C-alpha positions in Angstrom: 85.1 17.3 40.4 81.9 15.3 39.7 78.9 16.5 41.5 76.5 14.2 43.6 73.8 14.5 41.0 76.1 13.6 38.1 77.3 10.5 39.9 73.7 9.5 40.5 72.8 9.9 36.8 75.8 7.9 35.8 75.0 5.2 38.3 71.5 5.0 36.9 72.7 4.6 33.3 75.2 2.1 34.4 72.4 0.0 36.1 69.8 -0.1 33.4 71.0 1.7 30.2 70.0 5.1 28.8 67.4 6.6 31.1 64.2 8.4 30.2 64.3 12.2 30.4 61.9 12.3 33.4 64.2 9.9 35.4 67.1 12.3 34.5 65.2 15.3 35.7 64.2 13.5 38.9 67.8 12.9 39.7 69.1 16.2 38.5 66.5 18.4 40.2 65.2 16.5 43.2 67.6 13.6 43.9 70.7 13.9 46.3 72.6 16.9 45.2 69.9 18.0 43.0 69.2 21.6 41.9 66.1 21.9 44.1 67.8 20.6 47.2 69.4 24.1 47.6 66.3 26.5 47.6 67.6 28.2 44.4 64.6 30.6 44.0 65.0 34.3 44.8 67.0 37.4 44.1 70.1 35.6 45.4 69.3 32.4 43.6 69.0 31.1 39.9 65.8 33.0 39.2 62.9 34.8 40.7 59.2 34.2 40.6 56.3 36.7 40.7 56.2 36.7 44.7 59.7 37.8 44.7 59.0 40.7 42.3 56.5 42.4 44.5 54.4 41.4 47.5 51.3 42.8 45.7 51.3 39.6 43.8 50.4 37.6 46.9 47.9 40.1 47.9 46.0 39.8 44.7 46.3 36.1 44.6 44.8 36.1 48.1 41.9 38.1 46.7 41.4 35.3 44.0 41.6 32.6 46.7 39.1 34.4 49.0 36.5 34.4 46.1 37.1 30.7 45.5 36.6 30.2 49.3 33.2 32.0 48.8 32.4 29.7 45.9 32.8 26.7 48.2 30.3 28.3 50.6 32.8 29.7 53.1 34.0 26.5 54.9 35.5 26.9 58.4 38.2 26.1 58.5 39.2 26.5 54.8 42.0 24.0 54.1 44.6 25.6 51.7 47.7 24.0 50.3 50.5 25.6 48.4 52.4 23.1 46.4 56.1 23.7 45.8 56.0 26.4 48.5 59.9 26.8 48.5 61.2 29.0 51.3 57.7 30.6 52.0 57.7 33.9 50.2 54.3 33.4 48.7 53.0 31.5 51.8 53.8 34.5 54.0 52.0 36.8 51.6 48.9 34.7 51.5 48.7 34.4 55.2 48.9 38.2 55.6 46.1 38.7 52.9 43.9 36.0 54.3 44.5 36.7 58.0 40.8 37.4 58.7 39.7 33.9 57.4 39.6 30.8 59.3 42.4 29.3 57.1 44.5 26.2 57.8 47.6 26.3 55.6 49.6 23.4 54.4 52.9 24.0 52.6 53.9 21.0 50.4 57.6 20.8 49.9 60.4 18.2 49.6 63.5 20.3 49.7 64.9 20.0 53.2 66.3 23.5 53.2 63.0 25.1 52.2 61.2 22.9 54.7 63.3 24.2 57.4 62.5 27.8 56.3 58.7 27.0 56.2 58.8 25.5 59.6 59.5 28.9 61.1 56.2 30.3 59.8 53.5 30.3 62.5 50.3 28.5 61.6 51.8 26.5 58.6 51.9 22.7 58.5 54.8 21.7 56.4 54.1 18.3 54.6 55.7 16.3 51.7 52.4 15.4 50.1 49.3 17.1 49.2 46.7 16.4 51.9 43.4 14.6 51.3 40.4 16.7 51.9 42.1 20.0 50.8 39.6 22.8 49.8 42.0 25.2 47.9 45.3 24.4 46.1 47.7 26.9 44.6 50.8 25.9 42.5 52.9 28.9 41.4 55.6 27.9 38.9 55.5 24.3 39.8 54.3 22.4 36.8 57.0 23.4 34.4 59.6 21.7 36.6 57.8 18.4 37.2 59.7 15.6 35.3 58.7 15.2 31.7 59.6 12.9 28.9 60.6 14.1 25.4 59.9 13.0 21.9 62.0 14.2 19.0 60.7 13.6 15.5 58.8 10.6 16.6 61.7 9.1 18.7 61.9 9.1 22.6 64.8 11.1 23.9 66.8 9.3 26.5 70.1 10.2 28.3 73.1 8.0 28.1 76.9 8.1 28.2 79.6 8.7 25.6 82.7 8.1 27.6 82.3 10.5 30.6 79.9 12.8 28.7 76.1 12.8 29.0 74.5 12.6 25.6 71.0 12.2 24.2 70.0 8.8 22.7 67.0 8.4 20.5 64.9 5.2 20.8 61.6 3.9 19.7 58.8 5.1 22.1 56.9 2.6 24.0 53.2 2.2 23.8 52.7 4.0 27.3 54.5 7.1 26.0 52.6 7.1 22.8 49.3 6.8 24.6 50.2 9.8 26.7 50.8 12.0 23.6 47.0 11.4 22.5 48.4 11.0 18.9 50.8 14.1 18.9 53.8 12.0 18.2 53.3 11.8 14.5 56.9 12.5 13.8 56.0 16.1 12.3 57.2 18.0 15.5 60.9 18.6 16.0 60.5 18.2 19.8 57.5 17.4 22.0 57.4 17.4 25.7 55.1 14.8 27.5 54.4 16.2 31.0 54.1 12.8 32.7 55.0 14.4 36.2 52.3 17.0 35.7 49.7 14.2 34.8 50.6 12.5 38.0 50.2 15.7 39.9 46.7 16.2 38.4 45.8 12.6 39.4 46.8 13.4 43.0 45.1 16.8 42.9 41.7 15.2 41.9 42.0 12.9 44.9 43.0 15.7 47.3 40.2 18.0 46.3 37.5 15.2 47.0 34.7 15.9 47.5 34.7 19.8 46.6 37.4 22.2 45.9 39.4 24.5 43.5 43.0 24.4 42.4 44.8 27.4 40.7 47.9 26.5 38.6 50.0 29.5 37.4 52.8 28.8 35.0 54.3 29.9 31.7 53.4 27.9 28.6 51.1 27.6 25.6 47.7 26.4 24.5 49.1 23.4 22.6 52.2 21.2 22.3 55.2 22.7 24.0 59.0 22.1 23.5 62.2 24.1 23.8 63.8 22.2 26.9 66.1 24.6 28.6 67.4 25.6 32.1 68.2 28.5 34.3 71.1 29.4 36.3 72.2 32.7 37.9 69.3 34.4 36.1 70.5 33.3 32.6 69.1 30.7 30.2 71.0 27.4 30.0 70.8 25.7 26.7 72.7 22.5 27.5 70.7 20.9 30.4 73.0 17.8 30.4 76.2 19.6 30.9 76.1 19.9 34.8 73.2 18.1 36.3 72.3 19.5 39.6 73.7 23.0 38.8 70.8 24.4 36.8 67.0 24.3 36.5 65.5 22.1 33.8 62.1 23.3 32.3 59.9 23.7 29.2 56.8 25.7 28.6 53.6 23.9 29.8 51.0 22.5 27.3 47.9 23.8 29.2 45.6 22.2 26.7 47.1 18.8 27.6 46.7 19.6 31.3 43.1 20.5 30.8 42.4 17.4 28.8 44.0 15.2 31.7 42.1 17.2 34.3 38.9 16.4 32.6 39.8 12.7 32.6 40.2 12.9 36.4 36.7 14.4 36.8 38.0 17.9 37.4 36.4 20.9 35.5 38.8 23.3 33.8 37.5 26.8 34.1 38.4 29.6 31.5 42.2 29.9 31.1 43.6 33.4 31.3 46.8 35.3 31.3 48.4 36.6 34.4 48.1 40.2 33.0 44.2 39.8 32.7 43.9 38.1 36.0 45.8 40.7 37.9 44.0 43.5 36.3 40.7 41.8 37.2 41.8 41.5 40.7 42.6 45.1 41.0 46.3 45.6 40.0 45.4 48.7 37.9 43.6 50.4 40.8 46.6 49.5 43.2 49.0 51.1 40.7 46.9 54.3 40.5 46.9 54.6 44.2 50.6 54.2 44.4 51.1 56.9 41.7 48.9 59.2 43.8 51.0 58.4 46.9 54.3 59.2 44.9 52.8 62.5 43.8 51.9 63.3 47.5 55.3 62.3 48.7 57.0 64.6 46.0 54.7 67.5 47.1 55.8 66.9 50.7 59.4 66.9 49.6 59.8 63.3 50.8 62.2 62.5 48.0 63.6 59.3 49.2 60.1 57.8 50.0 58.8 58.9 46.5 61.7 57.0 44.9 60.8 53.9 47.0 57.2 54.2 45.9 58.1 54.6 42.2 60.6 51.6 42.5 57.7 49.4 43.9 55.3 50.4 41.2 58.0 49.8 38.6 58.6 46.3 39.9 54.8 45.6 40.2 54.2 46.4 36.6 56.5 43.7 35.7 54.0 41.2 37.0 51.5 42.1 34.2 53.9 42.7 31.4 52.5 41.0 28.4 56.0 40.4 27.2 57.2 38.9 30.5 55.4 37.6 33.5 52.1 38.8 32.3 51.9 36.2 29.6 51.8 33.4 32.2 48.7 31.4 32.2 46.4 31.0 35.2 44.3 27.8 35.1 41.5 27.1 37.6 40.4 23.6 38.1 37.2 22.8 40.0 35.2 19.9 41.2 31.9 19.6 39.4 29.1 22.0 40.2 31.2 24.8 41.6 30.7 28.4 40.2 33.2 30.4 38.1 34.5 33.3 40.2 33.8 36.8 39.1 37.5 37.8 38.8 38.0 34.9 36.4 34.9 35.8 34.3 36.2 39.4 34.1 39.7 38.3 33.1 38.3 35.9 30.4 36.1 38.7 29.0 39.0 41.2 28.8 41.1 38.5 27.0 38.2 37.9 24.4 37.7 41.6 23.8 41.3 42.1 23.1 41.6 39.2 20.7 38.5 40.6 18.9 40.0 44.0 18.3 
């Protein structure tokens, strides 16, 4: 039986012909019956993010935000917004870590199921749009899911119909899309993702952080053009993202260089970009792991075997956060309004990355 999202896609194509890929994503992910209307993130969902792997992620991220707060001069209250907050796993972790600060938290979310879960968290204002005058913004694994357009060998990829089946249709790109590529659409790339949704988000971010503020974007991607559009469902990669709209995630690695360039155009200042591995180590993950190992040994000495196993299991999960072959390869990009300092943890992380590259 046709799903609600598929019917919406077919109706859109019937109304105005083959639709751009970002319109397809908007309908398949965020429209009625879309994938993100069912809160699919978590151990029982389609995939997990770092806060679901281990709560130490939120603890260390809280340390990073605390230092950004200090860079702002310690405003009271400090207005913190998490964009794409989901059901609130990271929100709860940050509230615990920052409990001693005068923090006012906004959770930005459009999914009605997630909004209902967020509304149960004391002290959180659940909103649909990023509030103006925000001091600190964090967005974890958000940008890769914002609608994007696609170029394939110089042609724009649209979504059309062949009978009842959704298919890609290649058309000549318009001047607006070519302008957004900054010359990248020369035809020599098999596939190029143009993050138009992320660009709009950065424009909103620059307005929200006025007059002073920081934003931290965390996602997987590359320093340069990105492609390889794919999806996730039930913790497995989905290659054909047109097969069942609304039933799987749709994503592509983020082009962080393009984001930084767009941010500069809005007046924001991109600070050094680092990997999640280097960021978490600079924030104290290595010390936390050593402390947990000491606790595990003590529990074994005390013949508290079950507790030692739990500690070992937690340590094992936490190491996944910094695994260079997995979550550790994610990028952390801090954007600041002009004149704000680079936090110490970010300088240390950037130095570690440079030292490793030079070896």
